[in-house]
Z-matrix of the N, CA and C atoms (Angstrom, degrees):
N
C 1 1.434
C 2 1.528 1 109.35
N 3 1.291 2 116.39 1 126.19
C 4 1.459 3 121.86 2 -178.63
C 5 1.525 4 110.47 3 -84.94
N 6 1.322 5 114.00 4 140.52
C 7 1.456 6 118.40 5 175.29
C 8 1.525 7 108.89 6 -108.52
N 9 1.284 8 114.90 7 152.26
C 10 1.462 9 119.32 8 179.53
C 11 1.529 10 109.20 9 -74.42
N 12 1.306 11 117.48 10 138.52
C 13 1.465 12 118.73 11 175.43
C 14 1.534 13 109.38 12 -71.59
N 15 1.309 14 114.64 13 144.18
C 16 1.461 15 119.11 14 177.79
C 17 1.521 16 109.18 15 -76.96
N 18 1.289 17 114.95 16 121.48
C 19 1.461 18 120.42 17 178.23
C 20 1.517 19 107.20 18 -112.80
N 21 1.294 20 115.08 19 125.51
C 22 1.456 21 120.22 20 -178.42
C 23 1.519 22 108.36 21 -105.28
N 24 1.304 23 116.14 22 127.37
C 25 1.460 24 121.58 23 178.84
C 26 1.521 25 108.00 24 -95.66
N 27 1.323 26 115.63 25 121.41
C 28 1.456 27 121.00 26 179.75
C 29 1.520 28 107.74 27 -96.38
N 30 1.294 29 115.47 28 119.63
C 31 1.457 30 120.23 29 -177.98
C 32 1.530 31 110.12 30 -80.17
N 33 1.312 32 114.89 31 158.57
C 34 1.458 33 121.14 32 -176.36
C 35 1.527 34 111.30 33 -58.52
N 36 1.304 35 118.57 34 -43.37
C 37 1.465 36 120.89 35 -178.58
C 38 1.524 37 110.77 36 -61.66
N 39 1.318 38 116.68 37 -38.87
C 40 1.471 39 120.31 38 179.04
C 41 1.526 40 110.71 39 -67.27
N 42 1.327 41 117.12 40 -40.38
C 43 1.477 42 120.62 41 177.44
C 44 1.519 43 110.52 42 -62.13
N 45 1.345 44 116.54 43 -43.68
C 46 1.455 45 120.26 44 -179.56
C 47 1.530 46 110.94 45 -65.49
N 48 1.336 47 116.99 46 -40.51
C 49 1.462 48 120.19 47 179.26
C 50 1.529 49 110.44 48 -64.71
N 51 1.318 50 116.17 49 -40.10
C 52 1.468 51 119.86 50 178.74
C 53 1.530 52 110.20 51 -65.41
N 54 1.318 53 117.69 52 -39.93
C 55 1.466 54 121.47 53 178.81
C 56 1.533 55 109.92 54 -64.36
N 57 1.327 56 117.18 55 -40.91
C 58 1.464 57 120.57 56 178.59
C 59 1.525 58 111.06 57 -64.55
N 60 1.321 59 117.55 58 -36.96
C 61 1.463 60 121.21 59 178.12
C 62 1.523 61 110.45 60 -64.40
N 63 1.325 62 116.47 61 -41.22
C 64 1.461 63 119.77 62 178.95
C 65 1.523 64 110.98 63 -64.43
N 66 1.323 65 117.20 64 -40.50
C 67 1.459 66 120.81 65 179.32
C 68 1.518 67 109.67 66 -66.94
N 69 1.325 68 117.85 67 -38.05
C 70 1.460 69 121.15 68 -179.26
C 71 1.523 70 111.39 69 -68.11
N 72 1.310 71 118.51 70 -31.04
C 73 1.464 72 122.09 71 179.78
C 74 1.527 73 111.74 72 -72.32
N 75 1.287 74 118.12 73 -33.07
C 76 1.455 75 121.97 74 -174.23
C 77 1.526 76 113.27 75 -62.41
N 78 1.317 77 120.94 76 -47.77
C 79 1.463 78 118.90 77 -179.60
C 80 1.525 79 113.46 78 -60.93
N 81 1.313 80 117.53 79 -32.67
C 82 1.466 81 119.60 80 179.24
C 83 1.521 82 110.05 81 -61.79
N 84 1.331 83 117.69 82 -41.52
C 85 1.457 84 119.72 83 -179.90
C 86 1.524 85 110.47 84 -69.86
N 87 1.314 86 117.40 85 -34.28
C 88 1.461 87 120.44 86 177.91
C 89 1.521 88 109.65 87 -66.44
N 90 1.325 89 116.92 88 -40.17
C 91 1.464 90 121.01 89 178.34
C 92 1.521 91 109.87 90 -62.57
N 93 1.325 92 117.66 91 -42.67
C 94 1.462 93 120.90 92 179.21
C 95 1.521 94 111.45 93 -61.89
N 96 1.316 95 117.15 94 -39.91
C 97 1.459 96 121.09 95 179.34
C 98 1.531 97 109.96 96 -64.66
N 99 1.329 98 116.95 97 -43.75
C 100 1.461 99 120.73 98 178.61
C 101 1.523 100 111.15 99 -63.01
N 102 1.335 101 117.23 100 -41.52
C 103 1.458 102 120.34 101 179.09
C 104 1.527 103 110.75 102 -64.22
N 105 1.325 104 116.75 103 -38.34
C 106 1.467 105 120.03 104 178.73
C 107 1.532 106 110.53 105 -65.15
N 108 1.322 107 117.67 106 -40.19
C 109 1.465 108 120.95 107 177.45
C 110 1.523 109 110.83 108 -62.84
N 111 1.343 110 115.67 109 -41.49
C 112 1.455 111 119.50 110 179.47
C 113 1.528 112 111.09 111 -64.97
N 114 1.335 113 117.23 112 -40.93
C 115 1.465 114 120.55 113 178.08
C 116 1.527 115 110.76 114 -62.17
N 117 1.339 116 117.08 115 -42.22
C 118 1.461 117 120.57 116 178.44
C 119 1.522 118 111.11 117 -61.53
N 120 1.332 119 116.77 118 -42.06
C 121 1.458 120 120.45 119 179.87
C 122 1.521 121 110.62 120 -63.84
N 123 1.321 122 117.37 121 -42.74
C 124 1.457 123 121.26 122 179.71
C 125 1.517 124 110.44 123 -63.88
N 126 1.327 125 117.24 124 -42.26
C 127 1.463 126 120.48 125 179.37
C 128 1.524 127 111.12 126 -63.75
N 129 1.321 128 117.05 127 -39.17
C 130 1.461 129 120.89 128 179.28
C 131 1.525 130 110.51 129 -64.31
N 132 1.321 131 116.42 130 -47.74
C 133 1.460 132 120.34 131 -179.63
C 134 1.525 133 110.54 132 -64.09
N 135 1.336 134 117.18 133 -39.94
C 136 1.459 135 120.67 134 177.89
C 137 1.524 136 110.79 135 -61.38
N 138 1.318 137 117.41 136 -40.53
C 139 1.463 138 121.06 137 178.52
C 140 1.531 139 110.37 138 -64.08
N 141 1.333 140 116.83 139 -41.21
C 142 1.472 141 119.89 140 178.29
C 143 1.522 142 110.86 141 -62.18
N 144 1.326 143 116.18 142 -44.02
C 145 1.469 144 120.13 143 -179.76
C 146 1.522 145 110.39 144 -63.19
N 147 1.333 146 116.77 145 -43.14
C 148 1.463 147 120.24 146 178.82
C 149 1.527 148 111.26 147 -60.68
N 150 1.343 149 116.76 148 -39.83
C 151 1.461 150 120.03 149 178.58
C 152 1.531 151 110.90 150 -64.33
N 153 1.313 152 116.89 151 -40.62
C 154 1.461 153 120.68 152 -178.91
C 155 1.525 154 111.40 153 -69.57
N 156 1.327 155 118.18 154 -31.48
C 157 1.445 156 121.31 155 -176.85
C 158 1.520 157 113.01 156 -83.64
N 159 1.328 158 118.37 157 -11.37
C 160 1.466 159 120.51 158 177.36
C 161 1.521 160 108.48 159 -66.66
N 162 1.318 161 116.97 160 141.58
C 163 1.467 162 118.17 161 179.12
C 164 1.535 163 110.23 162 -65.04
N 165 1.310 164 114.00 163 138.75
C 166 1.453 165 118.87 164 -179.84
C 167 1.528 166 109.02 165 -78.34
N 168 1.315 167 117.16 166 125.37
C 169 1.456 168 121.60 167 -179.07
C 170 1.527 169 108.60 168 -134.92
N 171 1.343 170 117.41 169 87.49
C 172 1.462 171 119.62 170 -176.38
C 173 1.524 172 113.50 171 -69.68
N 174 1.336 173 117.90 172 -21.87
C 175 1.456 174 119.98 173 -175.83
C 176 1.522 175 113.54 174 -82.30
N 177 1.278 176 118.09 175 -18.24
C 178 1.446 177 121.08 176 179.16
C 179 1.516 178 112.55 177 75.35
N 180 1.315 179 116.54 178 -149.08
C 181 1.465 180 122.46 179 -175.33
C 182 1.530 181 111.45 180 -65.88
N 183 1.307 182 117.55 181 -37.01
C 184 1.468 183 120.36 182 -179.01
C 185 1.532 184 110.85 183 -62.50
N 186 1.321 185 116.84 184 -41.91
C 187 1.458 186 120.42 185 179.35
C 188 1.524 187 110.42 186 -66.41
N 189 1.319 188 117.22 187 -38.70
C 190 1.465 189 120.02 188 177.22
C 191 1.527 190 110.73 189 -62.89
N 192 1.319 191 117.97 190 -41.54
C 193 1.449 192 122.71 191 178.91
C 194 1.522 193 110.53 192 -62.90
N 195 1.333 194 115.27 193 -44.30
C 196 1.457 195 120.28 194 178.56
C 197 1.521 196 112.18 195 -63.37
N 198 1.335 197 116.35 196 -38.39
C 199 1.462 198 119.54 197 177.88
C 200 1.518 199 111.66 198 -63.34
N 201 1.301 200 117.06 199 -37.74
C 202 1.463 201 120.67 200 -177.59
C 203 1.529 202 112.33 201 -74.68
N 204 1.324 203 117.18 202 -44.80
C 205 1.447 204 121.13 203 -170.01
C 206 1.523 205 114.17 204 -114.07
N 207 1.297 206 117.78 205 7.26
C 208 1.452 207 119.64 206 -179.04
C 209 1.529 208 110.46 207 84.10
N 210 1.284 209 115.10 208 178.46
C 211 1.459 210 119.78 209 179.99
C 212 1.527 211 110.98 210 -65.32
N 213 1.318 212 116.70 211 135.14
C 214 1.481 213 120.37 212 179.38
C 215 1.509 214 110.73 213 -99.64
N 216 1.288 215 118.81 214 -9.57
C 217 1.475 216 121.15 215 -177.69
C 218 1.501 217 110.77 216 -83.24
């Protein structure tokens, strides 16, 4: 026995409401992308500042050892 396929009729108002929902969703995702870019930029600049604020130590570990315990040579 064959059954009739269910056919759903989409009315114009429903199509328009669905289209408006899709348009409303799009700006939110664009805002999230922009916020993520801004966060990345801030993190990059913060890393640069942290690198610049680290004390300069050209001698490395040997110089640190010498500073603590005096000359070893």
